[in-house]
N, C-alpha and C positions, 0 to 999 in steps of 0.2 A: 504494499499499500504506500503510495506516495503521499507524504505529509504536505499540507498546504502551508505556505508561509503564514505564521500566526497573525501577522498584520493584516493579511488578506481574508482571514476566517471571519464569517459573519458574526455579529454580536446577537445575543438572544436576550429578550426581555421575558423571563418566565415568571408568572404569578403563581404564588403558592397559597392555596386556600388555608385558611386558619387551622382547620382540623388536620392538616397534613404537615404543618410547620415542624412539629417535633420529630417527625419520622417514626420508624419502628425499629426494634431490635431484632435481629435475626442472627442465629449461630448455627444454622444448618440450611442447606438448600438441596432441592432435588431438580433435576433437568429432564424434560421429555422433549422429543421432537418428532415431527412428521416432515415430508418433503417440503412443506410450505411454511412452517412455523416452529419456533421453540417455545416451550412453556418453562418458566422458572418459578418454582414454589419456594418462598422464603419462610422459615419456620423458626420460632422461638422454642428451644427445647429446655426442659427442666431436668437437670441431672441430679436426681436424688438418690441414686444407686438402685433405682427400681428397674425391673425389666418387664415389659418393654419400656423404654424411654418415652415419656410423654411429651408431646409437643402441640403447639398451636400454630396454624398457618396464619401469618401476619400479613402476607401480600403474594398475589399471583401476578406474574408479569408475562404476557405473550409478546413475541417479537419475530420479525422476519430473519431469515438466515443472514441476509446481507448486514442487518443491524447487529447481529450477534457477532459477526466477524469484525466489525468496526469497534464494538464494545471490548472484545478481546484485545485488539490492538491498542486501544487507549488505556485499558487496564494494565496491560504489561508495561507500557511506556510509563505510566504514572507510578506503578509499583516499583519500577526500577529506580525512579527518582527517590521514592520513599526509602528504599533499601539503602541507597547511597547516603541519604541524610541521616538515617538511623542505624547504620550498620553496626556500630559498637554496641549500642543498647540491645539490638537484636541478637547479636552474638552472645552477650553476657546475661541476657534475660532481664536487664535493669528496667526495660520499658514497662514491666509489669509491677515493679515495686510501687508501693503507695507511701508517700512521705509520712514519717511517723509510725509506721507499721513495723514493729520490731519482732514480730512472730517468726 
């Protein structure tokens, strides 16, 4: 995929309805596809040591294969930037430490 010069990229004015501003938390996802679309189900699972693990579907997103390919490209690009910025804390696990938590 050829990246477009950032200055030439269109600007978007996306309005977020109030009930969606806080977003949702997901810690698990399932993916299904047909020749025409992909469906991503985002789930919040509660890990209480129970089997089966219980979860709640928090969002279902349907998208075209072309959009999935573009999303994968931009996620890879952005995660590479994140890894470079956070490489030390990712390696030593300090990104997970909570200040003042001595346990």
